[in-house]
N, C-alpha and C positions, 0 to 999 in steps of 0.2 A: 466770630462765626459768620457774621453777616457780610464780611468783605469778600469772601470767596464766591458766593453765588452772584453778587453784583459784578465782580470782575469777570465771572464766566459769561454773564449776559453781555458785557461790553465786548468781550473777545468774539462771541458768537455773532453779534451784530456787525462788528467790523469785518468779519470774515464773509459777510454776504455781499456779493458783487453789486447787487441792485442798489445798495446804499453807498457805493464807492464814489459817486459823483452826483451833483444836483439834478442833472437832466434825467438820470436813469429811472427812478421811481415815478417822476412826474410825467415823462413821456409815455410810460406804460399806462398811467392813470388817464392821461389825455386821450390816447388811442382807444383804450378799453371803455372809457366813459363815452366817447363819441359813438361807438357801436351800441352800447347799452341804452344811452339816452334816445338815440334815433329809433331803436327797436321798440322801446316803450311808447314813443310818440306815434309810431305807425300802428301799433296795437290799439292805442287809445283812439286814434282816428277811425279805425275799423270797428269801434264799439266793443272790443274784446276785453276791456278793463273797466266795466261799468261801476265797480265798487270803489275804484281808486279815484279820489277827488282831492288833490293837494290844495292848500289854501290859494285862492285866486283863480283856480281852474287849471286845466291841463295845458292850455296855450301859454299861460304865464310861466308855469313850471318849465315847459319846453324851452322857451326863450331864455329864462334865467339860467338853466343848467348848461345850455350851449355857450352862454357868455361867461358866467361865473363858475361853471364846472369845467367843461372842456377847455375853453380858451384860457381860463385862469390857471389851470394845471400846466398848460404849455408855456405860458408866460413865466410861471414860477420855475419850471425846469430850465428855461433858457437863461433867465437872469441869474439864477443860482450857479450857473456854469460860466456865463459870459462875464459877469461883473468881476469875479476873482481874476479872470484872465485879463480883462481890460485894465484893472487897477493893480495887478500883480500882488494880490493879497491871498491869504490862505483860503482854500475851498471849505465849504461847510462840512463839519464832521458827520459821521454816520448817525449818531443818536439824535441830534437836532433835526437832521434830514428825515429820519423815520417819524419823528413827532409831527413834522409838517405834513407828511404824506397821510398819516393817520387822522390828522385834523381835517384835511380835505375830504377824506372818506366819511368821517363822522358828520360833516356838514351836509354832504350829499344825502346820506341816509336820513338825517334829521328832517330835511325838507320833504323827502319822499314819504315819510311816515307821519308828517305833521297833521294830516287830516284825520288820523286815527287816535291822536293823543288828546288828553283832556284840554278843553278850550283855554284855560288859563296858561297852559304850557305853550300851546300853539307853535309859533315860529321862533320863539326865543332860543331854543337850542341851535337851530339852523343859523340864526342871525349871529349869535355869540361865537359859534364855531367859525363861520365865514370871516367875521371881522377880526377874530384873533389870528386867523391865518394871514390876513393882510398885514396886521401889526407886526407879526413875527418876521414876515418876509421883508418888510421895510426896515425893521431893526437890523436885519442881516445885510441888506445892500446899501442903505442910505449912508452909513458912516464911511465906507470906503470910497464911494463916488464923491462925497463931500470933501474928504481929505485929499483926494487926487488934486495935484497942483493945478491942472488945467480945467478940472471939473467938466470934462467933455461929455460925461455920461449921466449928468443930472437928469436928462430927459426921461431915463428909465424910472428914477425915483418919483418924479413928478407925475408921470402917467399912472404908475402903480398907486400913488396916493389918490389920484383922481378916481381910479377904479374902486378903491376902498370907500371913498366918500359916496360914490354913486350907488354902491351896493348897500351902504347904510341908508341912503335915501330910499332905495327900493323897499327895504324892510319897513321903514317908517311909513311909507305910503301904503303898503299892504296892510299894516296894522290899523291905520285909520281909514281904510277903504278908499284911498285916493287913486290917482293914475300911476300905478306902479310901473306900467309898461313904458312910460316916458323916460324913466330912469335907465331902463335897459336900452332904449334907443340911443340915449346919450352915451352909454357905455360902448356901444358898437362904434360910435364916432371916435371915442378915445382909443379903441383898439385899432381903428384905421390909422390914427396918428402914430400909434406905437409901431405898426407895420413899417411906416416910412422911416421912423427913427431906427428900428432894429435892422431892417434890410439894407439901409445905407451902409452899415458896417459890414454885413455879410456879403453884399453884392459885389463890392470891390474885390474881395478875396476870391469870389467865384468867377467873375468875368475876367479878371486879370490873371487867373491861374495860380493864385497863391494858396488856394485851399488844398491843393494836392502837390505843392512844391516838395520835392523829394521822392515822389512816387516813381518807382522804376519805369523808365520809358516815357515819363511825362515830358512834354515840351517845356522849355524855359519860360518862366513867368514873365509877362510883359505888362507894363502899366499903360493900358489903353482906355480905361474907364475911370472916371472920377465922379463920385456923388457930390455934386456941387452944393454948398450950403444955401445960396440964394434961392434956387428953385425948390429945394427941399423945405426950407423955412416957409416959403410962400404957400406950399401945399399944406403943411401942417397948420398954418394960420387959417387958411381957407376952410379946411375941414373943421377946425375948432370953432370958427365963426358960424358955420352951418349948424354944428351941434348945439351951440349956445342959443342961436335964433330959434331952432326947432323946439328946444326945451322951453323957451319963453313964449313963443307964439303958436306952436303946434303946426297943423296943416294950414299954411298961409302962403299967399303969393310971394311975400318977402322971403319966406323960407325957401320957396322954389328957386328964386334968383340966387340965393346964397349957395344952394346945392349945385346949381349950374356953374357958379364960380369955383366951387371945390372940384368939380369935374374938369373944368378948364385948367386949373392949377395942376391937377394930376397928369393931364395930357401934356402939359408943358414939361413936367418932371420927366416924362418918358423920353424926351429928347436927349437926356444925358445917357440913355442906354444905347442909342443908335451908333454903335462903334464897329459894325460889320460882323465878320465871322465869329469873333469871340462871344457874341451874344447867343450863338446857336449851339448851345449845349443844353442838356435836359435840365440842369440845375439853374442856369441863368434864365432859361425860358420860364421855369416855374415862378420865379420871383418877378420876372417881367410881366407875366400873365396876371399875377396878383395885383400889380399896379393898374393894369388895364381894367380889371374887374372893379377896383375902387372907382376909377373914372366913370365906367359904365353905370355902376351902382348909383353914384351921385347924379349922373345924367338922367337916369330913369326916375329917381326921387324928384328931381327938379321938374321934369316933364309932368309927373303925376300931380304935383302941387300946383302946377300952372294950367291944369285942366286936360291933360292927355288922357285917352281912354285906357287907363291902367291904374291899379292900386299901388300906393307907396310900398307895399310889401314886396313888389317885384324888384325894386331897386334895393330895398333893405336886405333881401336875401342874396342879391349879388354881392353885397358887402360882407354879410355874416357867413352864409353858407359857401360863398365863393372866395372873395379876397382873403378874409380872415382864415378860413379853413385851408385854402391852398398854401398860403404863406406859412401857416403852422406845419402843414405836411412837409413842405420843402425844408424848413428849418430843422424839423425832427429828423428828416432823412439825412441831412448833412451833419448837423451837430451831434446827432446820436451815433454816428459812426466815427467821425474824425476824433472826437473826444473819448471814444472807446478804444482808440489805437488802431483803427482800420481806415483804409482808403474808401472813397465813395463807391456806392453800389451801382454797378453798370448793367444790371440785369433788366430785362424788358418789363418786368412787373411795375417798376417805379414810374416810368412815363405813362403806362397804361392806367395806373391808379390816379395819377395827377390829372389825366384827361377825363377820367370818370368824375372827379371832383368838379372840374370845370363844367362838364356836361350836366351834372346834377344841379349846379347853380343856375345854369341857363334854363333848364327845364322848370325849376322852381320859379324863376322870373317870368317865364312864359305863362305859368299857371296863374299869375297875378294880373294878366291882361284880360280885358273884357272879351276879346275874341276867343279866348280859351276857357271861358266859364263852364261850358258843358263838359269839358274833358279835364277839369281841374283835379278831381279826386285821383284819376289815373296818373296824371302828371306828378302829383304830390307823392304818390306811392313809388313811382319809378325814380323820382329824384331822391327820396329818402333811402331807397335800396342802393342806388349807385353811391351815394355819399357814405353810408355806413360800410359798404363793401370796400371802398378805398381805404378806410382806416382799419378794417379787419385785415386787409392784405398787408398793410404796414405792420400791424401787431404780429402777424404770423411771421413775417420775414425778419423783423427787428427784435423779436423776443429773445433769441439766444445772445444777441449783442447787448441788449439792455440789462439782462438778468444774469448773464454768464461772466466768467472771469475774462480779463484781457488776454488775448492770444500771445502777446509779446512778454507776458510774465511781469509787466510793470503794474503800478498801482496808480490810482487817481485819474485825472482828466487829461493827461498829456496826449498830444497828437502822436500819430504813428511815427516810429523811427524810420529813417531812410532805409529802403530795401525791404520793408515789411510787405508781406503778401497782400494783394488787394482783395482777396476773397476769404480771408480767414474768418472763421466764426459764422459763415453763411449756411443756411439750410441748403441741402442739395436741391437742384431744380427738378 
């Protein structure tokens, strides 16, 4: 008697397109979370949520949820899609995928409500839910990347493991009233390294025209750009060094010089991108701009630590609200269509939203300078609205793609067949 209902649940879940592929639920959660988290932050800044005081305060909640809520959801969606493709292994089935998505939601809710729970319970539900999510993600992606003969994608497992340890450190520091924010700053550094690791794979497909190979009317793909390992490895090392030194020394002159070294290494990495006309497409420019924002972010951090008239938050937000957010937006815009069986979106909303993200990051950075102290509240509000608006636009346009069936009648995460229409599944303009 019990087998029939259980089988019915499996059939129903498998029939829901949102659980067809790893990126689908997590890109919805990342974009929806970005809008909701920023809206709550802006309301709290305006004093409209006086009764809501999560453990550690609103600022700490804001930073944690944008790193381990928004960014972690995007990382989960990308890796659950990319690793099976890179290693030629089976994609995650619908039921485990649904459990991971529910675990992410439960962890977000647990942190938001922790201030109203009995003191002994506190942050334990949020901590256990968050760390269980990382453990399940690593259990899913680590074995195939380790069994891969070349082990070329171990960087994804290492960085996800580092993020899991940093989040555990965050909860431990919060429990003993230590410097929990330092763990979030280190996590932003790890995310910057992950951007370099992930976009080195995607950028070659984008710049060289492989992303839309087979699209009707597309020019033949040509290999003009190569993500060279020496420059990439140097940039990852320099960012990692700055992250470690800041964690150990905090705001220090030595930390400032390591930040300038990271900025220089990223500027050097940009030289790989200078290949002429193939760079000037909306998708390549979004990834290229995210590298620039990493370089500028570390440049401003270094300047602040060496005595320039600005707060380190100016550079930090170029990294988090700028580089991390823009690269996530670009990856979601590309992966979320190609692996749903559609060609890339060529409508004008996409570059407009990307420009809004870049503008939001620059406004937030300007708010951290001494010269803008008097107008900082206005700049913070304008930056937050632009930033949330960009992800709201993504969610509006991508919703039918992420939650609806494939237009080609196929299943899973396969790329679009040759001759497929470039605008199938889009909302009317």
